[in-house]
Biopython code that builds the backbone (N, CA, C, O; Angstrom):
import numpy as np
from Bio.PDB.StructureBuilder import StructureBuilder

atoms = [
    (1, "MET", "N", (183.880, 70.283, 24.024)),
    (1, "MET", "CA", (183.505, 70.451, 22.325)),
    (1, "MET", "C", (184.581, 70.342, 21.692)),
    (1, "MET", "O", (185.618, 70.872, 22.091)),
    (2, "SER", "N", (184.493, 69.536, 20.451)),
    (2, "SER", "CA", (185.636, 69.982, 19.429)),
    (2, "SER", "C", (185.525, 70.829, 18.818)),
    (2, "SER", "O", (184.430, 71.213, 18.405)),
    (3, "GLY", "N", (186.820, 71.487, 18.524)),
    (3, "GLY", "CA", (187.281, 72.987, 18.172)),
    (3, "GLY", "C", (186.751, 74.118, 18.875)),
    (3, "GLY", "O", (187.443, 75.132, 18.787)),
    (4, "ALA", "N", (185.714, 74.202, 19.541)),
    (4, "ALA", "CA", (185.519, 75.293, 20.556)),
    (4, "ALA", "C", (186.230, 75.442, 21.865)),
    (4, "ALA", "O", (186.242, 74.529, 22.691)),
    (5, "ASN", "N", (186.782, 76.514, 22.041)),
    (5, "ASN", "CA", (187.389, 76.568, 23.102)),
    (5, "ASN", "C", (187.062, 77.802, 23.892)),
    (5, "ASN", "O", (187.742, 78.014, 24.895)),
    (6, "THR", "N", (186.109, 78.643, 23.570)),
    (6, "THR", "CA", (185.112, 79.668, 23.922)),
    (6, "THR", "C", (183.864, 79.412, 24.147)),
    (6, "THR", "O", (183.100, 78.985, 23.281)),
    (7, "LEU", "N", (183.474, 79.703, 25.597)),
    (7, "LEU", "CA", (181.579, 79.751, 25.664)),
    (7, "LEU", "C", (180.842, 81.210, 25.766)),
    (7, "LEU", "O", (180.974, 81.820, 26.827)),
    (8, "LEU", "N", (180.286, 81.634, 25.005)),
    (8, "LEU", "CA", (179.535, 83.053, 25.540)),
    (8, "LEU", "C", (178.232, 82.963, 26.004)),
    (8, "LEU", "O", (177.398, 82.339, 25.347)),
    (9, "LEU", "N", (177.930, 83.537, 27.113)),
    (9, "LEU", "CA", (176.951, 83.781, 27.812)),
    (9, "LEU", "C", (176.545, 85.062, 27.563)),
    (9, "LEU", "O", (177.157, 85.963, 26.990)),
    (10, "ASP", "N", (175.214, 85.056, 28.157)),
    (10, "ASP", "CA", (174.553, 86.533, 28.289)),
    (10, "ASP", "C", (174.147, 86.356, 29.468)),
    (10, "ASP", "O", (174.024, 85.286, 30.064)),
    (11, "GLY", "N", (173.849, 87.798, 29.964)),
    (11, "GLY", "CA", (173.640, 87.969, 31.351)),
    (11, "GLY", "C", (172.615, 87.078, 32.123)),
    (11, "GLY", "O", (172.639, 87.641, 33.218)),
    (12, "ASP", "N", (171.928, 86.279, 32.222)),
    (12, "ASP", "CA", (170.530, 85.646, 32.303)),
    (12, "ASP", "C", (171.146, 85.243, 33.559)),
    (12, "ASP", "O", (172.061, 84.421, 33.603)),
    (13, "PRO", "N", (170.573, 85.909, 34.743)),
    (13, "PRO", "CA", (170.335, 85.386, 36.344)),
    (13, "PRO", "C", (171.066, 83.814, 36.302)),
    (13, "PRO", "O", (171.934, 83.567, 37.140)),
    (14, "LEU", "N", (170.679, 82.786, 35.303)),
    (14, "LEU", "CA", (170.683, 81.291, 35.304)),
    (14, "LEU", "C", (171.942, 81.028, 35.468)),
    (14, "LEU", "O", (172.201, 79.984, 36.067)),
    (15, "PHE", "N", (172.997, 81.827, 35.024)),
    (15, "PHE", "CA", (174.473, 81.581, 34.666)),
    (15, "PHE", "C", (175.214, 82.098, 36.043)),
    (15, "PHE", "O", (176.417, 81.841, 36.090)),
    (16, "LYS", "N", (174.730, 82.695, 37.012)),
    (16, "LYS", "CA", (175.465, 83.191, 38.023)),
    (16, "LYS", "C", (175.191, 82.009, 39.213)),
    (16, "LYS", "O", (175.710, 82.167, 40.319)),
    (17, "GLY", "N", (174.546, 81.092, 38.999)),
    (17, "GLY", "CA", (174.572, 79.873, 40.056)),
    (17, "GLY", "C", (175.412, 79.257, 39.987)),
    (17, "GLY", "O", (176.526, 79.726, 39.757)),
    (18, "ALA", "N", (175.105, 77.485, 40.225)),
    (18, "ALA", "CA", (175.751, 76.728, 40.033)),
    (18, "ALA", "C", (175.834, 76.031, 38.374)),
    (18, "ALA", "O", (176.716, 75.292, 37.936)),
    (19, "PHE", "N", (174.572, 76.560, 37.638)),
    (19, "PHE", "CA", (174.872, 75.575, 36.352)),
    (19, "PHE", "C", (175.849, 76.601, 35.799)),
    (19, "PHE", "O", (176.686, 76.086, 35.057)),
    (20, "GLY", "N", (175.991, 78.156, 35.990)),
    (20, "GLY", "CA", (176.939, 78.843, 35.384)),
    (20, "GLY", "C", (178.622, 78.614, 36.164)),
    (20, "GLY", "O", (179.702, 78.766, 35.594)),
    (21, "ARG", "N", (178.472, 78.356, 37.090)),
    (21, "ARG", "CA", (179.786, 77.399, 36.968)),
    (21, "ARG", "C", (180.131, 76.353, 36.902)),
    (21, "ARG", "O", (181.321, 76.047, 36.963)),
    (22, "MET", "N", (178.826, 75.213, 36.706)),
    (22, "MET", "CA", (179.304, 73.920, 35.737)),
    (22, "MET", "C", (179.682, 74.184, 34.151)),
    (22, "MET", "O", (180.573, 73.524, 33.615)),
    (23, "LEU", "N", (178.921, 75.221, 33.424)),
    (23, "LEU", "CA", (179.458, 75.694, 32.245)),
    (23, "LEU", "C", (180.577, 76.283, 32.131)),
    (23, "LEU", "O", (181.227, 76.561, 31.123)),
    (24, "ALA", "N", (180.806, 76.490, 33.392)),
    (24, "ALA", "CA", (182.343, 77.311, 33.358)),
    (24, "ALA", "C", (183.887, 76.524, 33.722)),
    (24, "ALA", "O", (184.937, 77.164, 33.788)),
    (25, "ASP", "N", (183.813, 75.317, 33.897)),
    (25, "ASP", "CA", (184.233, 74.449, 34.608)),
    (25, "ASP", "C", (185.855, 74.856, 33.474)),
    (25, "ASP", "O", (185.838, 74.757, 32.247)),
    (26, "GLN", "N", (186.981, 75.257, 34.225)),
    (26, "GLN", "CA", (188.053, 75.178, 33.643)),
    (26, "GLN", "C", (188.746, 73.858, 32.975)),
    (26, "GLN", "O", (189.388, 73.762, 31.929)),
    (27, "SER", "N", (188.394, 72.889, 33.932)),
    (27, "SER", "CA", (188.993, 71.741, 33.754)),
    (27, "SER", "C", (188.606, 70.977, 32.100)),
    (27, "SER", "O", (189.036, 69.929, 31.617)),
    (28, "LEU", "N", (187.829, 71.791, 31.649)),
    (28, "LEU", "CA", (187.162, 70.952, 30.233)),
    (28, "LEU", "C", (188.001, 72.022, 29.070)),
    (28, "LEU", "O", (187.941, 71.925, 27.844)),
    (29, "GLY", "N", (188.738, 72.989, 29.829)),
    (29, "GLY", "CA", (189.922, 73.494, 28.578)),
    (29, "GLY", "C", (188.684, 74.741, 28.096)),
    (29, "GLY", "O", (188.786, 74.961, 26.890)),
    (30, "ARG", "N", (187.889, 75.338, 28.572)),
    (30, "ARG", "CA", (187.030, 76.246, 28.232)),
    (30, "ARG", "C", (187.398, 77.637, 28.402)),
    (30, "ARG", "O", (188.236, 77.872, 29.272)),
    (31, "LYS", "N", (187.001, 78.445, 27.840)),
    (31, "LYS", "CA", (187.499, 79.761, 28.031)),
    (31, "LYS", "C", (185.968, 80.752, 27.844)),
    (31, "LYS", "O", (185.397, 80.833, 26.756)),
    (32, "VAL", "N", (185.471, 81.441, 29.090)),
    (32, "VAL", "CA", (184.099, 81.842, 29.646)),
    (32, "VAL", "C", (184.305, 83.118, 28.794)),
    (32, "VAL", "O", (185.425, 83.627, 28.737)),
    (33, "GLU", "N", (183.328, 83.608, 28.180)),
    (33, "GLU", "CA", (183.205, 85.172, 28.317)),
    (33, "GLU", "C", (181.790, 85.535, 28.130)),
    (33, "GLU", "O", (181.050, 84.864, 27.411)),
    (34, "VAL", "N", (181.286, 86.893, 28.952)),
    (34, "VAL", "CA", (179.920, 86.946, 29.025)),
    (34, "VAL", "C", (179.789, 87.908, 27.857)),
    (34, "VAL", "O", (180.802, 88.467, 27.436)),
    (35, "ILE", "N", (178.541, 88.147, 27.280)),
    (35, "ILE", "CA", (178.187, 88.947, 25.918)),
    (35, "ILE", "C", (177.593, 90.384, 26.917)),
    (35, "ILE", "O", (176.792, 90.446, 27.850)),
    (36, "ARG", "N", (178.318, 91.304, 26.289)),
    (36, "ARG", "CA", (178.032, 92.750, 26.996)),
    (36, "ARG", "C", (176.453, 92.856, 26.417)),
    (36, "ARG", "O", (176.037, 92.236, 25.439)),
    (37, "SER", "N", (175.798, 93.636, 27.114)),
    (37, "SER", "CA", (174.323, 94.041, 27.029)),
    (37, "SER", "C", (174.656, 95.167, 25.613)),
    (37, "SER", "O", (175.678, 95.810, 25.371)),
    (38, "ARG", "N", (173.643, 95.102, 25.021)),
    (38, "ARG", "CA", (173.292, 96.008, 23.893)),
    (38, "ARG", "C", (174.400, 95.788, 22.421)),
    (38, "ARG", "O", (175.000, 96.556, 21.670)),
    (39, "HIS", "N", (174.269, 94.512, 22.528)),
    (39, "HIS", "CA", (174.800, 93.930, 21.132)),
    (39, "HIS", "C", (174.080, 92.761, 21.004)),
    (39, "HIS", "O", (174.539, 91.689, 21.400)),
    (40, "PRO", "N", (172.844, 92.879, 20.417)),
    (40, "PRO", "CA", (171.770, 92.219, 19.753)),
    (40, "PRO", "C", (172.310, 91.226, 18.394)),
    (40, "PRO", "O", (171.560, 90.412, 17.856)),
    (41, "ASN", "N", (173.458, 91.415, 18.048)),
    (41, "ASN", "CA", (173.680, 90.515, 16.688)),
    (41, "ASN", "C", (174.268, 89.212, 17.666)),
    (41, "ASN", "O", (174.021, 88.022, 17.469)),
    (42, "MET", "N", (174.967, 89.682, 18.578)),
    (42, "MET", "CA", (175.745, 88.391, 19.198)),
    (42, "MET", "C", (175.137, 87.723, 20.526)),
    (42, "MET", "O", (175.540, 86.900, 21.348)),
    (43, "ASN", "N", (174.173, 88.347, 20.367)),
    (43, "ASN", "CA", (173.020, 87.718, 21.505)),
    (43, "ASN", "C", (171.897, 86.771, 20.598)),
    (43, "ASN", "O", (171.389, 85.702, 20.938)),
    (44, "ALA", "N", (171.742, 87.365, 19.621)),
    (44, "ALA", "CA", (170.791, 86.042, 18.364)),
    (44, "ALA", "C", (171.533, 84.923, 18.303)),
    (44, "ALA", "O", (171.021, 83.822, 18.503)),
    (45, "HIS", "N", (172.737, 85.068, 18.038)),
    (45, "HIS", "CA", (173.465, 83.816, 17.748)),
    (45, "HIS", "C", (173.287, 82.965, 18.984)),
    (45, "HIS", "O", (172.793, 81.838, 19.012)),
    (46, "ALA", "N", (173.740, 83.637, 19.965)),
    (46, "ALA", "CA", (173.602, 82.731, 21.506)),
    (46, "ALA", "C", (172.428, 81.981, 21.759)),
    (46, "ALA", "O", (172.256, 80.783, 21.987)),
    (47, "GLU", "N", (171.577, 83.046, 21.659)),
    (47, "GLU", "CA", (170.023, 82.645, 21.929)),
    (47, "GLU", "C", (169.682, 81.776, 21.020)),
    (47, "GLU", "O", (168.625, 81.186, 21.247)),
    (48, "ARG", "N", (170.445, 81.412, 19.711)),
    (48, "ARG", "CA", (169.254, 80.565, 18.593)),
    (48, "ARG", "C", (170.141, 79.323, 19.254)),
    (48, "ARG", "O", (169.385, 78.420, 19.613)),
    (49, "VAL", "N", (171.695, 79.004, 19.539)),
    (49, "VAL", "CA", (171.950, 77.604, 19.850)),
    (49, "VAL", "C", (171.611, 77.405, 21.187)),
    (49, "VAL", "O", (171.886, 76.243, 21.486)),
    (50, "VAL", "N", (171.053, 78.128, 22.288)),
    (50, "VAL", "CA", (170.425, 77.964, 23.176)),
    (50, "VAL", "C", (169.322, 77.356, 23.093)),
    (50, "VAL", "O", (169.258, 76.389, 23.852)),
    (51, "ARG", "N", (168.593, 77.505, 22.588)),
    (51, "ARG", "CA", (166.812, 76.553, 21.803)),
    (51, "ARG", "C", (167.083, 76.304, 20.654)),
    (51, "ARG", "O", (166.245, 76.636, 19.815)),
    (52, "THR", "N", (168.129, 75.748, 20.273)),
    (52, "THR", "CA", (168.172, 74.460, 19.398)),
    (52, "THR", "C", (168.621, 73.466, 20.758)),
    (52, "THR", "O", (168.081, 72.362, 20.822)),
    (53, "VAL", "N", (169.424, 73.787, 21.636)),
    (53, "VAL", "CA", (170.008, 72.705, 22.495)),
    (53, "VAL", "C", (168.276, 71.994, 23.506)),
    (53, "VAL", "O", (167.915, 70.846, 23.768)),
    (54, "LYS", "N", (167.619, 73.430, 23.804)),
    (54, "LYS", "CA", (166.170, 73.101, 24.994)),
    (54, "LYS", "C", (165.581, 72.311, 24.011)),
    (54, "LYS", "O", (165.137, 71.207, 24.329)),
    (55, "ASP", "N", (165.503, 72.760, 22.722)),
    (55, "ASP", "CA", (164.337, 71.957, 21.336)),
    (55, "ASP", "C", (164.649, 70.835, 21.438)),
    (55, "ASP", "O", (163.747, 70.001, 21.512)),
    (56, "TYR", "N", (166.167, 70.372, 21.483)),
    (56, "TYR", "CA", (166.724, 69.105, 21.344)),
    (56, "TYR", "C", (166.387, 67.842, 22.463)),
    (56, "TYR", "O", (166.224, 66.645, 22.229)),
    (57, "LEU", "N", (166.342, 68.679, 23.947)),
    (57, "LEU", "CA", (166.375, 68.015, 24.682)),
    (57, "LEU", "C", (165.454, 68.481, 25.741)),
    (57, "LEU", "O", (165.687, 68.324, 26.939)),
    (58, "ARG", "N", (164.749, 68.868, 25.421)),
    (58, "ARG", "CA", (162.747, 69.076, 25.874)),
    (58, "ARG", "C", (162.643, 67.517, 26.459)),
    (58, "ARG", "O", (163.109, 66.508, 25.930)),
    (59, "GLY", "N", (161.926, 67.613, 27.651)),
    (59, "GLY", "CA", (161.311, 66.487, 28.276)),
    (59, "GLY", "C", (162.632, 65.554, 29.035)),
    (59, "GLY", "O", (162.503, 64.695, 29.906)),
    (60, "TYR", "N", (163.813, 66.003, 28.438)),
    (60, "TYR", "CA", (164.661, 64.470, 28.902)),
    (60, "TYR", "C", (165.336, 64.981, 30.397)),
    (60, "TYR", "O", (166.018, 66.005, 30.378)),
    (61, "TYR", "N", (165.201, 64.488, 31.270)),
    (61, "TYR", "CA", (166.025, 64.763, 32.470)),
    (61, "TYR", "C", (167.468, 64.101, 32.710)),
    (61, "TYR", "O", (167.384, 62.953, 33.146)),
    (62, "ILE", "N", (168.510, 64.481, 32.559)),
    (62, "ILE", "CA", (169.857, 64.260, 32.376)),
    (62, "ILE", "C", (170.669, 64.766, 33.560)),
    (62, "ILE", "O", (170.353, 65.792, 34.162)),
    (63, "GLY", "N", (171.614, 64.098, 33.844)),
    (63, "GLY", "CA", (172.598, 64.463, 34.653)),
    (63, "GLY", "C", (173.408, 65.303, 34.044)),
    (63, "GLY", "O", (173.162, 65.831, 32.959)),
    (64, "GLU", "N", (174.760, 65.526, 34.938)),
    (64, "GLU", "CA", (175.672, 66.781, 34.441)),
    (64, "GLU", "C", (176.501, 65.626, 33.531)),
    (64, "GLU", "O", (176.810, 65.730, 32.344)),
    (65, "GLY", "N", (176.735, 64.634, 34.326)),
    (65, "GLY", "CA", (177.374, 64.228, 32.577)),
    (65, "GLY", "C", (176.941, 63.530, 31.243)),
    (65, "GLY", "O", (177.600, 63.290, 30.232)),
    (66, "GLY", "N", (175.224, 63.198, 31.645)),
    (66, "GLY", "CA", (174.482, 63.173, 30.523)),
    (66, "GLY", "C", (174.396, 64.599, 30.013)),
    (66, "GLY", "O", (174.212, 64.644, 28.796)),
    (67, "LEU", "N", (174.464, 65.567, 30.512)),
    (67, "LEU", "CA", (174.405, 67.118, 30.025)),
    (67, "LEU", "C", (175.881, 67.181, 29.063)),
    (67, "LEU", "O", (175.739, 67.656, 27.936)),
    (68, "HIS", "N", (176.780, 66.886, 29.322)),
    (68, "HIS", "CA", (178.191, 66.903, 29.087)),
    (68, "HIS", "C", (177.817, 66.053, 27.358)),
    (68, "HIS", "O", (177.664, 66.510, 26.225)),
    (69, "TYR", "N", (177.794, 64.869, 27.850)),
    (69, "TYR", "CA", (177.423, 63.725, 26.763)),
    (69, "TYR", "C", (176.745, 64.264, 25.627)),
    (69, "TYR", "O", (177.239, 64.110, 24.510)),
    (70, "ALA", "N", (175.338, 65.069, 25.833)),
    (70, "ALA", "CA", (174.153, 65.436, 25.120)),
    (70, "ALA", "C", (174.716, 66.311, 24.226)),
    (70, "ALA", "O", (174.634, 66.242, 22.999)),
    (71, "LEU", "N", (175.546, 67.499, 25.167)),
    (71, "LEU", "CA", (176.084, 68.933, 24.277)),
    (71, "LEU", "C", (177.000, 68.274, 23.505)),
    (71, "LEU", "O", (176.604, 68.283, 22.340)),
    (72, "ARG", "N", (178.129, 67.663, 23.633)),
    (72, "ARG", "CA", (179.125, 66.857, 22.270)),
    (72, "ARG", "C", (178.069, 66.168, 21.527)),
    (72, "ARG", "O", (178.235, 66.420, 20.334)),
    (73, "GLU", "N", (177.373, 65.647, 21.651)),
    (73, "GLU", "CA", (176.511, 64.725, 20.498)),
    (73, "GLU", "C", (175.897, 65.799, 19.898)),
    (73, "GLU", "O", (175.745, 65.799, 18.677)),
    (74, "ILE", "N", (175.462, 66.862, 20.690)),
    (74, "ILE", "CA", (174.586, 67.970, 19.480)),
    (74, "ILE", "C", (175.460, 68.366, 18.745)),
    (74, "ILE", "O", (175.273, 68.619, 17.556)),
    (75, "GLU", "N", (176.741, 68.499, 19.446)),
    (75, "GLU", "CA", (177.952, 69.979, 18.891)),
    (75, "GLU", "C", (178.261, 69.047, 17.381)),
    (75, "GLU", "O", (178.332, 69.569, 16.268)),
    (76, "GLN", "N", (178.395, 67.774, 17.628)),
    (76, "GLN", "CA", (178.589, 67.023, 16.354)),
    (76, "GLN", "C", (177.745, 66.975, 15.475)),
    (76, "GLN", "O", (178.062, 67.417, 14.371)),
    (77, "PHE", "N", (176.666, 66.533, 15.639)),
    (77, "PHE", "CA", (175.204, 66.649, 14.958)),
    (77, "PHE", "C", (174.932, 68.012, 14.327)),
    (77, "PHE", "O", (174.137, 67.989, 13.388)),
    (78, "TYR", "N", (175.415, 69.123, 14.648)),
    (78, "TYR", "CA", (174.745, 70.422, 14.372)),
    (78, "TYR", "C", (176.078, 70.837, 13.445)),
    (78, "TYR", "O", (175.796, 71.327, 12.351)),
    (79, "ASN", "N", (177.358, 70.707, 13.733)),
    (79, "ASN", "CA", (178.414, 71.112, 12.940)),
    (79, "ASN", "C", (178.581, 70.059, 11.541)),
    (79, "ASN", "O", (178.792, 70.455, 10.395)),
    (80, "HIS", "N", (178.414, 68.522, 12.009)),
    (80, "HIS", "CA", (178.854, 67.834, 11.053)),
    (80, "HIS", "C", (178.070, 66.905, 9.940)),
    (80, "HIS", "O", (178.448, 66.376, 8.895)),
    (81, "GLU", "N", (176.491, 66.953, 10.808)),
    (81, "GLU", "CA", (175.805, 66.062, 9.979)),
    (81, "GLU", "C", (174.371, 66.791, 9.541)),
    (81, "GLU", "O", (173.536, 66.143, 8.911)),
    (82, "ARG", "N", (174.152, 68.095, 9.891)),
    (82, "ARG", "CA", (172.518, 68.538, 10.041)),
    (82, "ARG", "C", (173.043, 69.713, 8.746)),
    (82, "ARG", "O", (174.129, 70.271, 8.582)),
    (83, "LEU", "N", (171.747, 69.782, 7.956)),
    (83, "LEU", "CA", (171.719, 70.647, 6.903)),
    (83, "LEU", "C", (171.769, 71.907, 7.536)),
    (83, "LEU", "O", (171.456, 71.928, 8.726)),
    (84, "HIS", "N", (172.143, 73.108, 6.912)),
    (84, "HIS", "CA", (171.602, 74.239, 7.292)),
    (84, "HIS", "C", (171.150, 75.416, 6.581)),
    (84, "HIS", "O", (171.898, 76.355, 6.307)),
    (85, "GLN", "N", (170.004, 75.362, 6.304)),
    (85, "GLN", "CA", (169.167, 76.507, 5.645)),
    (85, "GLN", "C", (170.115, 77.311, 5.322)),
    (85, "GLN", "O", (170.671, 77.285, 4.224)),
    (86, "GLY", "N", (170.529, 78.498, 6.708)),
    (86, "GLY", "CA", (171.278, 79.811, 6.140)),
    (86, "GLY", "C", (172.765, 79.778, 5.267)),
    (86, "GLY", "O", (173.331, 80.829, 4.967)),
    (87, "LEU", "N", (173.272, 78.536, 4.930)),
    (87, "LEU", "CA", (174.337, 78.291, 4.160)),
    (87, "LEU", "C", (173.949, 77.602, 2.734)),
    (87, "LEU", "O", (174.828, 77.324, 1.919)),
    (88, "GLY", "N", (172.597, 77.353, 2.500)),
    (88, "GLY", "CA", (172.189, 77.102, 1.192)),
    (88, "GLY", "C", (172.308, 75.839, 0.978)),
    (88, "GLY", "O", (172.843, 75.272, 0.025)),
    (89, "GLY", "N", (171.453, 75.119, 2.501)),
    (89, "GLY", "CA", (171.667, 73.598, 2.633)),
    (89, "GLY", "C", (172.750, 72.763, 2.486)),
    (89, "GLY", "O", (172.649, 71.606, 2.079)),
    (90, "ARG", "N", (173.789, 73.300, 2.801)),
    (90, "ARG", "CA", (175.021, 73.010, 3.151)),
    (90, "ARG", "C", (175.446, 72.635, 4.606)),
    (90, "ARG", "O", (175.133, 73.274, 5.610)),
    (91, "ILE", "N", (176.158, 71.576, 4.572)),
    (91, "ILE", "CA", (176.654, 71.124, 5.933)),
    (91, "ILE", "C", (177.900, 71.781, 6.610)),
    (91, "ILE", "O", (178.959, 71.523, 6.039)),
    (92, "PRO", "N", (177.999, 72.744, 7.945)),
    (92, "PRO", "CA", (179.111, 73.335, 7.796)),
    (92, "PRO", "C", (180.600, 72.931, 7.840)),
    (92, "PRO", "O", (181.545, 73.669, 7.558)),
    (93, "VAL", "N", (180.669, 71.482, 8.287)),
    (93, "VAL", "CA", (181.998, 71.100, 8.330)),
    (93, "VAL", "C", (181.888, 69.291, 7.904)),
    (93, "VAL", "O", (182.047, 68.351, 8.683)),
    (94, "PRO", "N", (181.632, 69.243, 6.715)),
    (94, "PRO", "CA", (180.967, 67.777, 6.458)),
    (94, "PRO", "C", (182.353, 66.571, 6.448)),
    (94, "PRO", "O", (183.459, 66.719, 5.929)),
    (95, "ASP", "N", (181.947, 65.675, 7.026)),
    (95, "ASP", "CA", (182.975, 64.042, 6.774)),
    (95, "ASP", "C", (182.701, 63.717, 5.451)),
    (95, "ASP", "O", (181.917, 64.142, 4.603)),
    (96, "GLU", "N", (183.786, 62.617, 5.507)),
    (96, "GLU", "CA", (183.482, 62.020, 4.148)),
    (96, "GLU", "C", (182.530, 61.166, 3.502)),
    (96, "GLU", "O", (182.584, 60.561, 2.431)),
    (97, "ARG", "N", (181.292, 61.280, 4.741)),
    (97, "ARG", "CA", (180.032, 59.961, 3.915)),
    (97, "ARG", "C", (179.372, 61.564, 3.030)),
    (97, "ARG", "O", (178.644, 61.340, 2.063)),
    (98, "ALA", "N", (179.577, 62.699, 3.298)),
    (98, "ALA", "CA", (178.464, 63.709, 2.496)),
    (98, "ALA", "C", (178.890, 63.677, 1.159)),
    (98, "ALA", "O", (178.021, 63.971, 0.338)),
    (99, "ASN", "N", (180.380, 63.299, 0.588)),
    (99, "ASN", "CA", (181.027, 63.598, -0.419)),
    (99, "ASN", "C", (180.420, 62.099, -0.895)),
    (99, "ASN", "O", (180.853, 61.941, -2.037)),
    (100, "ASN", "N", (179.723, 61.098, -0.572)),
    (100, "ASN", "CA", (179.233, 60.099, -1.412)),
    (100, "ASN", "C", (177.954, 60.223, -2.275)),
    (100, "ASN", "O", (176.861, 60.563, -1.821)),
    (101, "LYS", "N", (178.260, 59.841, -3.854)),
    (101, "LYS", "CA", (176.876, 59.942, -4.091)),
    (101, "LYS", "C", (176.167, 58.828, -5.272)),
    (101, "LYS", "O", (175.542, 58.850, -6.332)),
    (102, "ASN", "N", (176.861, 57.674, -4.076)),
    (102, "ASN", "CA", (176.757, 56.341, -4.932)),
    (102, "ASN", "C", (175.903, 55.519, -3.443)),
    (102, "ASN", "O", (176.170, 55.835, -2.283)),
    (103, "GLY", "N", (174.942, 54.517, -3.803)),
    (103, "GLY", "CA", (174.762, 53.943, -2.712)),
    (103, "GLY", "C", (173.291, 54.103, -2.102)),
    (103, "GLY", "O", (172.738, 55.193, -2.252)),
    (104, "ALA", "N", (172.626, 53.075, -1.423)),
    (104, "ALA", "CA", (171.359, 53.625, -0.832)),
    (104, "ALA", "C", (171.495, 54.541, 0.472)),
    (104, "ALA", "O", (172.348, 54.444, 1.355)),
    (105, "VAL", "N", (170.492, 55.410, 0.377)),
    (105, "VAL", "CA", (170.526, 56.599, 1.528)),
    (105, "VAL", "C", (170.372, 55.799, 2.526)),
    (105, "VAL", "O", (169.674, 54.847, 2.177)),
    (106, "VAL", "N", (170.782, 55.718, 3.891)),
    (106, "VAL", "CA", (170.609, 55.183, 5.125)),
    (106, "VAL", "C", (170.759, 55.900, 6.267)),
    (106, "VAL", "O", (171.824, 56.496, 6.423)),
    (107, "ARG", "N", (169.576, 55.994, 7.431)),
    (107, "ARG", "CA", (169.858, 56.457, 7.987)),
    (107, "ARG", "C", (170.649, 56.543, 9.516)),
    (107, "ARG", "O", (170.522, 55.497, 10.153)),
    (108, "PHE", "N", (171.253, 57.358, 10.041)),
    (108, "PHE", "CA", (172.094, 57.197, 11.590)),
    (108, "PHE", "C", (171.169, 58.004, 12.258)),
    (108, "PHE", "O", (170.211, 58.624, 11.795)),
    (109, "SER", "N", (171.610, 57.910, 13.491)),
    (109, "SER", "CA", (171.100, 58.567, 14.699)),
    (109, "SER", "C", (172.078, 58.620, 16.123)),
    (109, "SER", "O", (172.745, 57.772, 16.715)),
    (110, "ARG", "N", (171.816, 59.958, 16.322)),
    (110, "ARG", "CA", (172.285, 60.321, 17.510)),
    (110, "ARG", "C", (171.321, 60.292, 18.862)),
    (110, "ARG", "O", (170.102, 60.390, 18.723)),
    (111, "LEU", "N", (171.978, 60.138, 20.300)),
    (111, "LEU", "CA", (171.126, 60.356, 21.501)),
    (111, "LEU", "C", (170.094, 59.316, 21.664)),
    (111, "LEU", "O", (169.068, 59.595, 22.284)),
    (112, "GLY", "N", (170.280, 58.098, 21.144)),
    (112, "GLY", "CA", (168.781, 57.716, 20.723)),
    (112, "GLY", "C", (167.812, 57.766, 19.690)),
    (112, "GLY", "O", (166.604, 57.584, 19.848)),
    (113, "ARG", "N", (168.390, 58.019, 18.633)),
    (113, "ARG", "CA", (167.001, 58.558, 17.731)),
    (113, "ARG", "C", (166.314, 59.970, 18.161)),
    (113, "ARG", "O", (165.201, 60.159, 17.670)),
    (114, "LEU", "N", (166.758, 60.844, 18.893)),
    (114, "LEU", "CA", (166.630, 62.055, 19.194)),
    (114, "LEU", "C", (166.967, 62.719, 17.760)),
    (114, "LEU", "O", (166.123, 63.371, 17.146)),
    (115, "LEU", "N", (168.442, 62.466, 17.222)),
    (115, "LEU", "CA", (168.768, 63.357, 16.395)),
    (115, "LEU", "C", (169.347, 62.438, 15.114)),
    (115, "LEU", "O", (170.456, 61.904, 15.104)),
    (116, "ASN", "N", (168.268, 62.365, 13.944)),
    (116, "ASN", "CA", (168.550, 61.610, 12.715)),
    (116, "ASN", "C", (169.149, 62.106, 11.455)),
    (116, "ASN", "O", (168.640, 63.089, 10.917)),
    (117, "TYR", "N", (170.058, 61.593, 10.993)),
    (117, "TYR", "CA", (170.506, 62.011, 9.656)),
    (117, "TYR", "C", (170.923, 61.193, 8.414)),
    (117, "TYR", "O", (171.158, 59.993, 8.551)),
    (118, "TYR", "N", (171.015, 61.745, 7.302)),
    (118, "TYR", "CA", (171.067, 60.662, 6.604)),
    (118, "TYR", "C", (172.141, 60.874, 5.691)),
    (118, "TYR", "O", (172.283, 62.030, 5.292)),
    (119, "HIS", "N", (173.027, 59.888, 5.224)),
    (119, "HIS", "CA", (174.058, 59.721, 4.317)),
    (119, "HIS", "C", (173.990, 58.460, 3.261)),
    (119, "HIS", "O", (173.252, 57.535, 3.600)),
    (120, "ARG", "N", (174.713, 58.336, 1.974)),
    (120, "ARG", "CA", (174.236, 57.263, 1.118)),
    (120, "ARG", "C", (175.496, 56.195, 1.793)),
    (120, "ARG", "O", (176.602, 56.572, 2.179)),
    (121, "GLU", "N", (175.020, 54.915, 1.802)),
    (121, "GLU", "CA", (175.943, 53.642, 2.172)),
    (121, "GLU", "C", (177.355, 54.242, 1.456)),
    (121, "GLU", "O", (177.343, 55.120, 0.593)),
    (122, "ALA", "N", (178.566, 53.600, 1.982)),
    (122, "ALA", "CA", (179.703, 53.610, 1.421)),
    (122, "ALA", "C", (179.563, 52.773, 0.446)),
    (122, "ALA", "O", (178.829, 51.799, 0.614)),
    (123, "ALA", "N", (180.199, 52.961, -0.717)),
    (123, "ALA", "CA", (180.384, 52.157, -2.096)),
    (123, "ALA", "C", (181.132, 51.237, -2.305)),
    (123, "ALA", "O", (181.169, 50.712, -3.418)),
]
sb = StructureBuilder()
sb.init_structure("model")
sb.init_model(0)
sb.init_chain("A")
sb.init_seg("    ")
for serial, (resi, resn, name, xyz) in enumerate(atoms, 1):
    if name == "N":
        sb.init_residue(resn, " ", resi, " ")
    sb.init_atom(name, np.array(xyz, "f"), 0.0, 1.0, " ", f" {name:<3s}", serial, name[0])
structure = sb.get_structure()
């Protein structure tokens, strides 16, 4: 994931098996940390991200390579293209398309139109 180098995991038994080892793959340049128990604010943020990914991918069976691809696409969408209500309807890290105030509104898609976002055409 671009810009991210730490993966937070909670104490769920799911992360103790093969799935957890795949997420903790050091070849991806990722540091893995387990959230300590009784830290509800940290866990709430992690739970929200997991729920978002599950909601986007529900009903799709993809292998390990497809999962990595989908997670990169979701991260790009979530941080660079999706409006966030908690940020007053802003995009956390907008790209140059978000600043265009002229032109027709055009739909862009990721993951085979599973994730849609809108920007104005370049002038």
